[in-house]
MARPALUM-206849 format. One record per atom (N, C-alpha, C): x, y, z; residue number from 1; atom name. Coordinates in Angstrom, 3 decimals. Example, Ala and Ser with C-alpha at 12.3 -4.5 7.8 and 13.67 -1.06 7.14 Angstrom:
# MARPALUM-206849
+----------+----------+----------+-----+----+
:     east :    north :       up :   i : at :
+----------+----------+----------+-----+----+
:   13.190 :   -5.690 :    7.800 :   1 :  N :
:   12.300 :   -4.500 :    7.800 :   1 : CA :
:   13.200 :   -3.300 :    7.800 :   1 :  C :
:   12.850 :   -2.250 :    7.080 :   2 :  N :
:   13.670 :   -1.060 :    7.140 :   2 : CA :
:   12.900 :    0.030 :    7.870 :   2 :  C :
+----------+----------+----------+-----+----+
END
This chain:
# MARPALUM-206849
+----------+----------+----------+-----+----+
:     east :    north :       up :   i : at :
+----------+----------+----------+-----+----+
:   51.473 :  -60.513 :  201.908 :   1 :  N :
:   52.132 :  -59.829 :  202.998 :   1 : CA :
:   53.561 :  -60.297 :  203.190 :   1 :  C :
:   54.066 :  -61.090 :  202.258 :   2 :  N :
:   55.437 :  -61.576 :  202.388 :   2 : CA :
:   56.419 :  -60.412 :  202.462 :   2 :  C :
:   56.231 :  -59.435 :  201.599 :   3 :  N :
:   57.122 :  -58.278 :  201.637 :   3 : CA :
:   57.087 :  -57.576 :  202.975 :   3 :  C :
:   55.906 :  -57.442 :  203.544 :   4 :  N :
:   55.761 :  -56.765 :  204.831 :   4 : CA :
:   56.445 :  -57.539 :  205.952 :   4 :  C :
:   56.195 :  -58.839 :  206.040 :   5 :  N :
:   56.746 :  -59.606 :  207.157 :   5 : CA :
:   58.200 :  -60.002 :  206.944 :   5 :  C :
:   58.751 :  -59.728 :  205.772 :   6 :  N :
:   60.163 :  -60.070 :  205.545 :   6 : CA :
:   61.072 :  -59.332 :  206.515 :   6 :  C :
:   60.615 :  -58.217 :  207.057 :   7 :  N :
:   61.423 :  -57.464 :  208.025 :   7 : CA :
:   61.804 :  -58.313 :  209.228 :   7 :  C :
:   60.992 :  -59.333 :  209.543 :   8 :  N :
:   61.291 :  -60.179 :  210.690 :   8 : CA :
:   62.399 :  -61.185 :  210.394 :   8 :  C :
:   62.671 :  -61.432 :  209.133 :   9 :  N :
:   63.641 :  -62.452 :  208.777 :   9 : CA :
:   64.973 :  -61.931 :  208.281 :   9 :  C :
:   65.089 :  -60.618 :  208.105 :  10 :  N :
:   66.326 :  -60.053 :  207.586 :  10 : CA :
:   66.957 :  -59.138 :  208.612 :  10 :  C :
:   68.179 :  -59.444 :  208.951 :  11 :  N :
:   68.925 :  -58.590 :  209.865 :  11 : CA :
:   69.401 :  -57.360 :  209.091 :  11 :  C :
:   69.035 :  -56.204 :  209.577 :  12 :  N :
:   69.470 :  -54.955 :  208.954 :  12 : CA :
:   70.711 :  -54.491 :  209.705 :  12 :  C :
:   71.825 :  -54.450 :  209.009 :  13 :  N :
:   73.108 :  -54.137 :  209.644 :  13 : CA :
:   73.568 :  -52.708 :  209.423 :  13 :  C :
:   72.980 :  -52.037 :  208.438 :  14 :  N :
:   73.431 :  -50.686 :  208.104 :  14 : CA :
:   72.228 :  -49.782 :  207.910 :  14 :  C :
:   72.385 :  -48.544 :  208.322 :  15 :  N :
:   71.332 :  -47.566 :  208.091 :  15 : CA :
:   71.082 :  -47.436 :  206.592 :  15 :  C :
:   69.865 :  -47.111 :  206.250 :  16 :  N :
:   69.468 :  -46.873 :  204.863 :  16 : CA :
:   69.738 :  -48.084 :  203.956 :  16 :  C :
:   69.594 :  -49.271 :  204.511 :  17 :  N :
:   69.840 :  -50.472 :  203.710 :  17 : CA :
:   68.605 :  -51.372 :  203.611 :  17 :  C :
:   67.486 :  -50.922 :  204.153 :  18 :  N :
:   66.242 :  -51.695 :  204.081 :  18 : CA :
:   65.115 :  -50.732 :  203.740 :  18 :  C :
:   64.408 :  -51.007 :  202.650 :  19 :  N :
:   63.312 :  -50.146 :  202.208 :  19 : CA :
:   62.027 :  -50.957 :  202.269 :  19 :  C :
:   61.003 :  -50.364 :  202.868 :  20 :  N :
:   59.724 :  -51.054 :  202.990 :  20 : CA :
:   58.651 :  -50.000 :  203.238 :  20 :  C :
:   57.470 :  -50.186 :  202.684 :  21 :  N :
:   56.435 :  -49.158 :  202.819 :  21 : CA :
:   55.629 :  -49.251 :  204.102 :  21 :  C :
:   55.982 :  -50.194 :  204.995 :  22 :  N :
:   55.090 :  -50.449 :  206.109 :  22 : CA :
:   53.828 :  -51.086 :  205.554 :  22 :  C :
:   52.766 :  -51.023 :  206.293 :  23 :  N :
:   51.519 :  -51.592 :  205.783 :  23 : CA :
:   50.651 :  -50.451 :  205.268 :  23 :  C :
:   50.911 :  -50.048 :  204.049 :  24 :  N :
:   50.211 :  -48.916 :  203.455 :  24 : CA :
:   49.380 :  -49.321 :  202.243 :  24 :  C :
:   49.066 :  -50.591 :  202.090 :  25 :  N :
:   48.259 :  -51.030 :  200.953 :  25 : CA :
:   48.989 :  -50.881 :  199.633 :  25 :  C :
:   50.243 :  -51.226 :  199.611 :  26 :  N :
:   51.094 :  -50.988 :  198.444 :  26 : CA :
:   51.386 :  -52.272 :  197.676 :  26 :  C :
:   50.376 :  -53.053 :  197.407 :  27 :  N :
:   50.552 :  -54.293 :  196.661 :  27 : CA :
:   51.233 :  -53.997 :  195.328 :  27 :  C :
:   52.346 :  -54.667 :  195.072 :  28 :  N :
:   53.093 :  -54.453 :  193.840 :  28 : CA :
:   54.240 :  -53.472 :  193.983 :  28 :  C :
:   54.459 :  -52.958 :  195.161 :  29 :  N :
:   55.477 :  -51.945 :  195.437 :  29 : CA :
:   56.904 :  -52.488 :  195.344 :  29 :  C :
:   57.113 :  -53.726 :  195.763 :  30 :  N :
:   58.445 :  -54.248 :  196.007 :  30 : CA :
:   59.407 :  -54.246 :  194.838 :  30 :  C :
:   59.056 :  -54.909 :  193.757 :  31 :  N :
:   60.006 :  -55.085 :  192.656 :  31 : CA :
:   60.346 :  -53.766 :  191.972 :  31 :  C :
:   59.374 :  -52.934 :  191.593 :  32 :  N :
:   59.735 :  -51.651 :  190.973 :  32 : CA :
:   60.554 :  -50.751 :  191.905 :  32 :  C :
:   60.242 :  -50.767 :  193.191 :  33 :  N :
:   61.007 :  -49.961 :  194.145 :  33 : CA :
:   62.433 :  -50.473 :  194.256 :  33 :  C :
:   62.595 :  -51.785 :  194.231 :  34 :  N :
:   63.936 :  -52.369 :  194.296 :  34 : CA :
:   64.765 :  -51.998 :  193.072 :  34 :  C :
:   64.118 :  -51.835 :  191.922 :  35 :  N :
:   64.847 :  -51.382 :  190.730 :  35 : CA :
:   65.462 :  -50.016 :  191.012 :  35 :  C :
:   64.665 :  -49.114 :  191.566 :  36 :  N :
:   65.183 :  -47.793 :  191.911 :  36 : CA :
:   66.300 :  -47.863 :  192.929 :  36 :  C :
:   66.158 :  -48.727 :  193.927 :  37 :  N :
:   67.206 :  -48.882 :  194.935 :  37 : CA :
:   68.492 :  -49.407 :  194.307 :  37 :  C :
:   68.367 :  -50.342 :  193.378 :  38 :  N :
:   69.549 :  -50.906 :  192.720 :  38 : CA :
:   70.236 :  -49.877 :  191.829 :  38 :  C :
:   69.450 :  -49.093 :  191.093 :  39 :  N :
:   70.035 :  -48.058 :  190.230 :  39 : CA :
:   70.710 :  -46.984 :  191.083 :  39 :  C :
:   70.089 :  -46.635 :  192.200 :  40 :  N :
:   70.646 :  -45.606 :  193.072 :  40 : CA :
:   71.815 :  -46.064 :  193.917 :  40 :  C :
:   72.035 :  -47.370 :  193.992 :  41 :  N :
:   73.119 :  -47.936 :  194.802 :  41 : CA :
:   73.844 :  -49.008 :  194.000 :  41 :  C :
:   74.518 :  -48.606 :  192.929 :  42 :  N :
:   75.093 :  -49.609 :  192.024 :  42 : CA :
:   76.184 :  -50.477 :  192.645 :  42 :  C :
:   76.752 :  -50.057 :  193.761 :  43 :  N :
:   77.813 :  -50.841 :  194.389 :  43 : CA :
:   77.298 :  -51.768 :  195.486 :  43 :  C :
:   75.979 :  -51.809 :  195.675 :  44 :  N :
:   75.406 :  -52.647 :  196.724 :  44 : CA :
:   74.501 :  -53.708 :  196.103 :  44 :  C :
:   74.472 :  -54.856 :  196.736 :  45 :  N :
:   73.540 :  -55.905 :  196.317 :  45 : CA :
:   72.138 :  -55.505 :  196.757 :  45 :  C :
:   71.167 :  -55.669 :  195.869 :  46 :  N :
:   69.774 :  -55.364 :  196.192 :  46 : CA :
:   68.946 :  -56.621 :  195.953 :  46 :  C :
:   68.162 :  -56.971 :  196.963 :  47 :  N :
:   67.276 :  -58.129 :  196.900 :  47 : CA :
:   65.856 :  -57.634 :  197.139 :  47 :  C :
:   64.950 :  -58.035 :  196.272 :  48 :  N :
:   63.539 :  -57.675 :  196.393 :  48 : CA :
:   62.754 :  -58.893 :  196.865 :  48 :  C :
:   62.053 :  -58.748 :  197.989 :  49 :  N :
:   61.252 :  -59.840 :  198.549 :  49 : CA :
:   59.791 :  -59.580 :  198.200 :  49 :  C :
:   59.154 :  -60.550 :  197.548 :  50 :  N :
:   57.791 :  -60.367 :  197.056 :  50 : CA :
:   56.952 :  -61.608 :  197.275 :  50 :  C :
:   55.667 :  -61.397 :  197.452 :  51 :  N :
:   54.710 :  -62.477 :  197.287 :  51 : CA :
:   54.355 :  -62.531 :  195.809 :  51 :  C :
:   53.795 :  -63.631 :  195.369 :  52 :  N :
:   53.467 :  -63.741 :  193.947 :  52 : CA :
:   52.362 :  -62.779 :  193.532 :  52 :  C :
:   51.441 :  -62.463 :  194.424 :  53 :  N :
:   50.382 :  -61.516 :  194.086 :  53 : CA :
:   50.931 :  -60.136 :  193.781 :  53 :  C :
:   51.773 :  -59.620 :  194.665 :  54 :  N :
:   52.371 :  -58.308 :  194.444 :  54 : CA :
:   53.342 :  -58.303 :  193.281 :  54 :  C :
:   54.125 :  -59.365 :  193.152 :  55 :  N :
:   55.101 :  -59.427 :  192.064 :  55 : CA :
:   54.416 :  -59.367 :  190.707 :  55 :  C :
:   53.247 :  -59.973 :  190.611 :  56 :  N :
:   52.521 :  -59.984 :  189.345 :  56 : CA :
:   52.214 :  -58.598 :  188.809 :  56 :  C :
:   52.060 :  -57.627 :  189.696 :  57 :  N :
:   51.766 :  -56.266 :  189.253 :  57 : CA :
:   52.952 :  -55.616 :  188.552 :  57 :  C :
:   54.159 :  -56.048 :  188.852 :  58 :  N :
:   55.330 :  -55.405 :  188.259 :  58 : CA :
:   56.232 :  -56.329 :  187.476 :  58 :  C :
:   55.756 :  -57.537 :  187.150 :  59 :  N :
:   56.674 :  -58.484 :  186.503 :  59 : CA :
:   57.137 :  -58.025 :  185.136 :  59 :  C :
:   56.399 :  -57.141 :  184.477 :  60 :  N :
:   56.870 :  -56.615 :  183.189 :  60 : CA :
:   58.139 :  -55.790 :  183.356 :  60 :  C :
:   58.403 :  -55.344 :  184.581 :  61 :  N :
:   59.631 :  -54.579 :  184.833 :  61 : CA :
:   60.879 :  -55.453 :  184.752 :  61 :  C :
:   60.693 :  -56.753 :  184.608 :  62 :  N :
:   61.848 :  -57.616 :  184.360 :  62 : CA :
:   62.537 :  -57.178 :  183.074 :  62 :  C :
:   61.777 :  -56.673 :  182.110 :  63 :  N :
:   62.366 :  -56.161 :  180.864 :  63 : CA :
:   63.239 :  -54.947 :  181.149 :  63 :  C :
:   62.803 :  -54.078 :  182.038 :  64 :  N :
:   63.604 :  -52.906 :  182.419 :  64 : CA :
:   64.921 :  -53.346 :  183.037 :  64 :  C :
:   64.834 :  -54.317 :  183.929 :  65 :  N :
:   66.037 :  -54.829 :  184.595 :  65 : CA :
:   67.028 :  -55.366 :  183.569 :  65 :  C :
:   66.539 :  -56.103 :  182.589 :  66 :  N :
:   67.430 :  -56.666 :  181.578 :  66 : CA :
:   67.938 :  -55.600 :  180.611 :  66 :  C :
:   67.059 :  -54.694 :  180.194 :  67 :  N :
:   67.477 :  -53.644 :  179.253 :  67 : CA :
:   68.591 :  -52.775 :  179.813 :  67 :  C :
:   68.603 :  -52.609 :  181.119 :  68 :  N :
:   69.602 :  -51.737 :  181.745 :  68 : CA :
:   70.625 :  -52.518 :  182.566 :  68 :  C :
:   70.615 :  -53.830 :  182.447 :  69 :  N :
:   71.576 :  -54.704 :  183.122 :  69 : CA :
:   71.687 :  -54.361 :  184.611 :  69 :  C :
:   70.556 :  -54.337 :  185.279 :  70 :  N :
:   70.496 :  -54.024 :  186.707 :  70 : CA :
:   70.621 :  -55.337 :  187.480 :  70 :  C :
:   71.639 :  -55.480 :  188.312 :  71 :  N :
:   71.863 :  -56.759 :  188.997 :  71 : CA :
:   70.931 :  -56.962 :  190.196 :  71 :  C :
:   69.645 :  -56.912 :  189.955 :  72 :  N :
:   68.634 :  -57.064 :  190.999 :  72 : CA :
:   68.275 :  -58.538 :  191.163 :  72 :  C :
:   68.197 :  -58.982 :  192.399 :  73 :  N :
:   67.753 :  -60.338 :  192.705 :  73 : CA :
:   66.321 :  -60.241 :  193.219 :  73 :  C :
:   65.389 :  -60.794 :  192.471 :  74 :  N :
:   63.991 :  -60.833 :  192.896 :  74 : CA :
:   63.684 :  -62.188 :  193.500 :  74 :  C :
:   63.082 :  -62.179 :  194.672 :  75 :  N :
:   62.652 :  -63.412 :  195.328 :  75 : CA :
:   61.130 :  -63.386 :  195.367 :  75 :  C :
:   60.511 :  -64.445 :  194.849 :  76 :  N :
:   59.052 :  -64.522 :  194.808 :  76 : CA :
:   58.600 :  -65.727 :  195.630 :  76 :  C :
:   57.939 :  -65.444 :  196.747 :  77 :  N :
:   57.329 :  -66.495 :  197.549 :  77 : CA :
:   55.961 :  -66.779 :  196.926 :  77 :  C :
:   55.819 :  -67.981 :  196.372 :  78 :  N :
:   54.673 :  -68.307 :  195.524 :  78 : CA :
:   53.727 :  -69.289 :  196.210 :  78 :  C :
:   52.554 :  -68.776 :  196.571 :  79 :  N :
:   51.496 :  -69.643 :  197.094 :  79 : CA :
:   50.327 :  -69.744 :  196.122 :  79 :  C :
:   50.496 :  -69.167 :  194.923 :  80 :  N :
:   49.474 :  -69.197 :  193.872 :  80 : CA :
:   48.142 :  -68.618 :  194.346 :  80 :  C :
:   48.243 :  -67.573 :  195.167 :  81 :  N :
:   47.043 :  -66.914 :  195.682 :  81 : CA :
:   47.413 :  -65.531 :  196.206 :  81 :  C :
:   46.405 :  -64.692 :  196.331 :  82 :  N :
:   46.556 :  -63.510 :  197.172 :  82 : CA :
:   46.356 :  -64.064 :  198.582 :  82 :  C :
:   47.423 :  -64.636 :  199.119 :  83 :  N :
:   47.347 :  -65.479 :  200.309 :  83 : CA :
:   46.735 :  -64.824 :  201.524 :  83 :  C :
:   47.115 :  -63.595 :  201.816 :  84 :  N :
:   46.573 :  -62.932 :  202.993 :  84 : CA :
:   45.077 :  -62.682 :  202.824 :  84 :  C :
:   44.673 :  -62.246 :  201.638 :  85 :  N :
:   43.252 :  -62.000 :  201.369 :  85 : CA :
:   42.482 :  -63.318 :  201.439 :  85 :  C :
:   43.060 :  -64.369 :  200.885 :  86 :  N :
:   42.395 :  -65.674 :  200.919 :  86 : CA :
:   42.196 :  -66.143 :  202.359 :  86 :  C :
:   43.214 :  -65.992 :  203.183 :  87 :  N :
:   43.109 :  -66.388 :  204.584 :  87 : CA :
:   42.026 :  -65.577 :  205.289 :  87 :  C :
:   41.985 :  -64.273 :  205.030 :  88 :  N :
:   40.967 :  -63.420 :  205.644 :  88 : CA :
:   39.563 :  -63.807 :  205.173 :  88 :  C :
:   39.417 :  -64.104 :  203.886 :  89 :  N :
:   38.114 :  -64.554 :  203.382 :  89 : CA :
:   37.673 :  -65.815 :  204.113 :  89 :  C :
:   38.570 :  -66.770 :  204.232 :  90 :  N :
:   38.211 :  -68.036 :  204.889 :  90 : CA :
:   37.791 :  -67.803 :  206.339 :  90 :  C :
:   38.490 :  -66.894 :  207.017 :  91 :  N :
:   38.143 :  -66.600 :  208.409 :  91 : CA :
:   36.788 :  -65.904 :  208.511 :  91 :  C :
:   36.534 :  -65.002 :  207.601 :  92 :  N :
:   35.340 :  -64.163 :  207.706 :  92 : CA :
:   34.102 :  -64.754 :  207.034 :  92 :  C :
:   34.293 :  -65.698 :  206.105 :  93 :  N :
:   33.165 :  -66.224 :  205.332 :  93 : CA :
:   33.044 :  -67.742 :  205.462 :  93 :  C :
:   33.204 :  -68.230 :  206.677 :  94 :  N :
:   33.002 :  -69.654 :  206.970 :  94 : CA :
:   33.765 :  -70.580 :  206.034 :  94 :  C :
:   35.024 :  -70.277 :  205.778 :  95 :  N :
:   35.881 :  -71.122 :  204.959 :  95 : CA :
:   35.806 :  -70.858 :  203.475 :  95 :  C :
:   34.922 :  -69.980 :  203.061 :  96 :  N :
:   34.767 :  -69.667 :  201.641 :  96 : CA :
:   35.731 :  -68.549 :  201.235 :  96 :  C :
:   36.105 :  -68.529 :  199.975 :  97 :  N :
:   36.946 :  -67.443 :  199.453 :  97 : CA :
:   36.642 :  -67.256 :  197.975 :  97 :  C :
:   36.781 :  -66.025 :  197.513 :  98 :  N :
:   36.445 :  -65.703 :  196.121 :  98 : CA :
:   37.491 :  -64.771 :  195.528 :  98 :  C :
:   37.913 :  -65.072 :  194.313 :  99 :  N :
:   38.815 :  -64.186 :  193.583 :  99 : CA :
:   40.205 :  -64.069 :  194.163 :  99 :  C :
:   40.642 :  -65.082 :  194.885 : 100 :  N :
:   41.953 :  -64.987 :  195.530 : 100 : CA :
:   42.999 :  -65.918 :  194.925 : 100 :  C :
:   42.589 :  -66.828 :  194.047 : 101 :  N :
:   43.560 :  -67.737 :  193.437 : 101 : CA :
:   44.301 :  -67.024 :  192.308 : 101 :  C :
:   45.536 :  -67.395 :  192.119 : 102 :  N :
:   46.339 :  -66.852 :  191.027 : 102 : CA :
:   46.757 :  -67.979 :  190.101 : 102 :  C :
:   46.801 :  -67.684 :  188.825 : 103 :  N :
:   47.386 :  -68.600 :  187.856 : 103 : CA :
:   48.705 :  -67.965 :  187.440 : 103 :  C :
:   49.770 :  -68.411 :  188.057 : 104 :  N :
:   51.092 :  -67.844 :  187.810 : 104 : CA :
:   51.798 :  -68.545 :  186.662 : 104 :  C :
:   52.668 :  -67.805 :  185.974 : 105 :  N :
:   53.550 :  -68.481 :  185.025 : 105 : CA :
:   54.577 :  -69.294 :  185.806 : 105 :  C :
:   55.188 :  -70.246 :  185.154 : 106 :  N :
:   56.321 :  -70.940 :  185.758 : 106 : CA :
:   57.438 :  -69.912 :  185.891 : 106 :  C :
:   57.862 :  -69.639 :  187.098 : 107 :  N :
:   58.816 :  -68.551 :  187.336 : 107 : CA :
:   60.186 :  -68.818 :  186.708 : 107 :  C :
:   60.602 :  -70.079 :  186.655 : 108 :  N :
:   61.885 :  -70.383 :  186.007 : 108 : CA :
:   61.801 :  -70.116 :  184.510 : 108 :  C :
:   60.697 :  -70.511 :  183.898 : 109 :  N :
:   60.496 :  -70.241 :  182.473 : 109 : CA :
:   60.429 :  -68.742 :  182.228 : 109 :  C :
:   59.755 :  -68.014 :  183.112 : 110 :  N :
:   59.667 :  -66.563 :  182.995 : 110 : CA :
:   61.054 :  -65.927 :  183.074 : 110 :  C :
:   61.855 :  -66.342 :  184.035 : 111 :  N :
:   63.214 :  -65.809 :  184.163 : 111 : CA :
:   64.013 :  -66.087 :  182.893 : 111 :  C :
:   63.935 :  -67.289 :  182.401 : 112 :  N :
:   64.688 :  -67.650 :  181.189 : 112 : CA :
:   64.187 :  -66.883 :  179.971 : 112 :  C :
:   62.883 :  -66.603 :  179.921 : 113 :  N :
:   62.331 :  -65.832 :  178.802 : 113 : CA :
:   62.936 :  -64.432 :  178.752 : 113 :  C :
:   63.297 :  -63.910 :  179.902 : 114 :  N :
:   63.945 :  -62.598 :  179.976 : 114 : CA :
:   65.467 :  -62.710 :  179.994 : 114 :  C :
:   66.005 :  -63.908 :  179.836 : 115 :  N :
:   67.443 :  -64.175 :  179.872 : 115 : CA :
:   68.054 :  -63.857 :  181.238 : 115 :  C :
:   67.254 :  -64.022 :  182.275 : 116 :  N :
:   67.732 :  -63.862 :  183.647 : 116 : CA :
:   68.178 :  -65.202 :  184.190 : 116 :  C :
:   68.983 :  -65.150 :  185.231 : 117 :  N :
:   69.282 :  -66.362 :  185.975 : 117 : CA :
:   68.027 :  -66.727 :  186.768 : 117 :  C :
:   67.625 :  -67.973 :  186.720 : 118 :  N :
:   66.434 :  -68.423 :  187.431 : 118 : CA :
:   66.769 :  -69.553 :  188.383 : 118 :  C :
:   66.165 :  -69.510 :  189.558 : 119 :  N :
:   66.402 :  -70.510 :  190.599 : 119 : CA :
:   65.055 :  -70.891 :  191.217 : 119 :  C :
:   65.004 :  -72.088 :  191.770 : 120 :  N :
:   63.837 :  -72.487 :  192.562 : 120 : CA :
:   64.352 :  -73.052 :  193.878 : 120 :  C :
:   63.948 :  -72.435 :  194.966 : 121 :  N :
:   64.382 :  -72.857 :  196.300 : 121 : CA :
:   63.248 :  -73.612 :  196.980 : 121 :  C :
:   63.518 :  -74.845 :  197.350 : 122 :  N :
:   62.502 :  -75.684 :  197.991 : 122 : CA :
:   62.672 :  -75.753 :  199.505 : 122 :  C :
:   63.702 :  -75.101 :  200.037 : 123 :  N :
:   63.941 :  -75.127 :  201.482 : 123 : CA :
:   64.677 :  -73.848 :  201.887 : 123 :  C :
:   64.666 :  -73.525 :  203.164 : 124 :  N :
:   65.419 :  -72.345 :  203.612 : 124 : CA :
:   66.913 :  -72.435 :  203.282 : 124 :  C :
:   67.495 :  -73.618 :  203.417 : 125 :  N :
:   68.917 :  -73.764 :  203.088 : 125 : CA :
:   69.173 :  -73.513 :  201.607 : 125 :  C :
:   68.291 :  -74.031 :  200.745 : 126 :  N :
:   68.438 :  -73.770 :  199.306 : 126 : CA :
:   68.284 :  -72.286 :  199.012 : 126 :  C :
:   67.337 :  -71.632 :  199.663 : 127 :  N :
:   67.149 :  -70.197 :  199.441 : 127 : CA :
:   68.400 :  -69.428 :  199.840 : 127 :  C :
:   68.965 :  -69.750 :  200.976 : 128 :  N :
:   70.189 :  -69.081 :  201.435 : 128 : CA :
:   71.316 :  -69.270 :  200.412 : 128 :  C :
:   71.486 :  -70.507 :  199.951 : 129 :  N :
:   72.547 :  -70.805 :  198.981 : 129 : CA :
:   72.298 :  -70.078 :  197.655 : 129 :  C :
:   71.066 :  -70.099 :  197.187 : 130 :  N :
:   70.742 :  -69.460 :  195.908 : 130 : CA :
:   70.833 :  -67.941 :  195.997 : 130 :  C :
:   70.448 :  -67.374 :  197.122 : 131 :  N :
:   70.627 :  -65.929 :  197.314 : 131 : CA :
:   72.098 :  -65.559 :  197.222 : 131 :  C :
:   72.936 :  -66.302 :  197.929 : 132 :  N :
:   74.379 :  -66.034 :  197.876 : 132 : CA :
:   74.897 :  -66.145 :  196.446 : 132 :  C :
:   74.496 :  -67.195 :  195.749 : 133 :  N :
:   74.947 :  -67.417 :  194.371 : 133 : CA :
:   74.474 :  -66.287 :  193.458 : 133 :  C :
:   73.213 :  -65.901 :  193.572 : 134 :  N :
:   72.667 :  -64.845 :  192.712 : 134 : CA :
:   73.328 :  -63.500 :  193.000 : 134 :  C :
:   73.555 :  -63.196 :  194.258 : 135 :  N :
:   74.203 :  -61.927 :  194.612 : 135 : CA :
:   75.627 :  -61.897 :  194.076 : 135 :  C :
:   76.350 :  -62.997 :  194.225 : 136 :  N :
:   77.739 :  -63.064 :  193.741 : 136 : CA :
:   77.824 :  -62.925 :  192.227 : 136 :  C :
:   76.829 :  -63.407 :  191.507 : 137 :  N :
:   76.853 :  -63.357 :  190.038 : 137 : CA :
:   76.726 :  -61.932 :  189.504 : 137 :  C :
:   76.140 :  -61.023 :  190.302 : 138 :  N :
:   75.945 :  -59.618 :  189.883 : 138 : CA :
:   75.215 :  -59.531 :  188.544 : 138 :  C :
:   74.195 :  -60.397 :  188.405 : 139 :  N :
:   73.338 :  -60.407 :  187.217 : 139 : CA :
:   71.887 :  -60.361 :  187.672 : 139 :  C :
:   70.987 :  -59.934 :  186.798 : 140 :  N :
:   69.574 :  -60.027 :  187.141 : 140 : CA :
:   69.186 :  -61.486 :  187.391 : 140 :  C :
:   68.418 :  -61.700 :  188.446 : 141 :  N :
:   68.029 :  -63.066 :  188.802 : 141 : CA :
:   66.643 :  -63.071 :  189.430 : 141 :  C :
:   65.997 :  -64.218 :  189.316 : 142 :  N :
:   64.697 :  -64.431 :  189.942 : 142 : CA :
:   64.750 :  -65.761 :  190.680 : 142 :  C :
:   64.361 :  -65.742 :  191.948 : 143 :  N :
:   64.327 :  -66.957 :  192.756 : 143 : CA :
:   62.872 :  -67.247 :  193.107 : 143 :  C :
:   62.389 :  -68.378 :  192.651 : 144 :  N :
:   61.029 :  -68.840 :  192.922 : 144 : CA :
:   61.057 :  -69.671 :  194.196 : 144 :  C :
:   60.183 :  -69.340 :  195.147 : 145 :  N :
:   60.109 :  -70.078 :  196.404 : 145 : CA :
:   58.666 :  -70.563 :  196.585 : 145 :  C :
:   58.381 :  -71.799 :  196.148 : 146 :  N :
:   57.023 :  -72.311 :  196.334 : 146 : CA :
:   56.745 :  -72.554 :  197.817 : 146 :  C :
:   55.604 :  -72.064 :  198.261 : 147 :  N :
:   55.214 :  -72.224 :  199.668 : 147 : CA :
:   53.756 :  -72.668 :  199.715 : 147 :  C :
:   53.341 :  -73.153 :  200.830 : 148 :  N :
:   51.933 :  -73.488 :  201.021 : 148 : CA :
:   51.177 :  -72.271 :  201.518 : 148 :  C :
:   50.004 :  -72.521 :  202.057 : 149 :  N :
:   49.209 :  -71.441 :  202.631 : 149 : CA :
:   50.003 :  -70.787 :  203.759 : 149 :  C :
:   49.886 :  -69.496 :  203.845 : 150 :  N :
:   50.659 :  -68.760 :  204.842 : 150 : CA :
:   49.823 :  -68.475 :  206.084 : 150 :  C :
:   50.470 :  -68.454 :  207.237 : 151 :  N :
:   49.745 :  -68.134 :  208.470 : 151 : CA :
:   49.443 :  -66.637 :  208.551 : 151 :  C :
:   48.673 :  -66.271 :  209.517 : 152 :  N :
:   48.305 :  -64.882 :  209.750 : 152 : CA :
:   49.561 :  -64.060 :  210.056 : 152 :  C :
:   49.910 :  -63.082 :  209.199 : 153 :  N :
:   51.117 :  -62.294 :  209.461 : 153 : CA :
:   50.935 :  -61.290 :  210.585 : 153 :  C :
:   49.710 :  -61.057 :  210.983 : 154 :  N :
:   49.461 :  -60.020 :  211.990 : 154 : CA :
:   49.584 :  -60.541 :  213.404 : 154 :  C :
:   49.486 :  -61.837 :  213.611 : 155 :  N :
:   49.531 :  -62.387 :  214.964 : 155 : CA :
:   50.765 :  -61.930 :  215.746 : 155 :  C :
:   51.984 :  -62.017 :  215.187 : 156 :  N :
:   53.145 :  -61.568 :  215.966 : 156 : CA :
:   53.140 :  -60.060 :  216.230 : 156 :  C :
:   52.512 :  -59.308 :  215.341 : 157 :  N :
:   52.486 :  -57.854 :  215.486 : 157 : CA :
:   51.442 :  -57.440 :  216.518 : 157 :  C :
:   50.261 :  -58.053 :  216.456 : 158 :  N :
:   49.149 :  -57.651 :  217.315 : 158 : CA :
:   49.179 :  -58.284 :  218.696 : 158 :  C :
:   49.827 :  -59.422 :  218.826 : 159 :  N :
:   49.823 :  -60.154 :  220.094 : 159 : CA :
:   50.257 :  -59.283 :  221.276 : 159 :  C :
:   51.334 :  -58.488 :  221.187 : 160 :  N :
:   51.719 :  -57.671 :  222.350 : 160 : CA :
:   50.619 :  -56.692 :  222.782 : 160 :  C :
:   49.822 :  -56.214 :  221.851 : 161 :  N :
:   48.770 :  -55.249 :  222.181 : 161 : CA :
:   47.534 :  -55.932 :  222.749 : 161 :  C :
:   47.394 :  -57.206 :  222.459 : 162 :  N :
:   46.193 :  -57.916 :  222.888 : 162 : CA :
:   46.327 :  -58.504 :  224.288 : 162 :  C :
:   47.524 :  -58.402 :  224.852 : 163 :  N :
:   47.728 :  -58.890 :  226.221 : 163 : CA :
:   47.920 :  -60.313 :  226.274 : 163 :  C :
+----------+----------+----------+-----+----+
END
């Protein structure tokens, strides 16, 4: 759900500058959609925010980005799990979870295998700096952001309705 909740962390300053499917069950939507946004807006910086679960569905599109020299910056928040599903399993099945772990490639090695710029951000300040650097470079880039287990993304959304 990283892609979904990213709306809370990014200030949208211009109309038609933020694309998101809402919560429509679109796992894997982010990176391929960002490719289209980057191709359709060649004079604008495009950043794709992904969880590692969703990114895995479209990581082969890194070849498309390189073949067409699309200056897309992909950010992958990596918890090595389908984190939201894992959290829900633990809540609903007395701490148990099944089929939610991911075995991810090393994202820096993956970026280098595609001849992309690769970064690893270990803190919010590093992420901010690396985003700025990647955007300024106007080259395809991948930023790996290792994170721990994620909290419930729905709490801030549902809390106003729950009183």
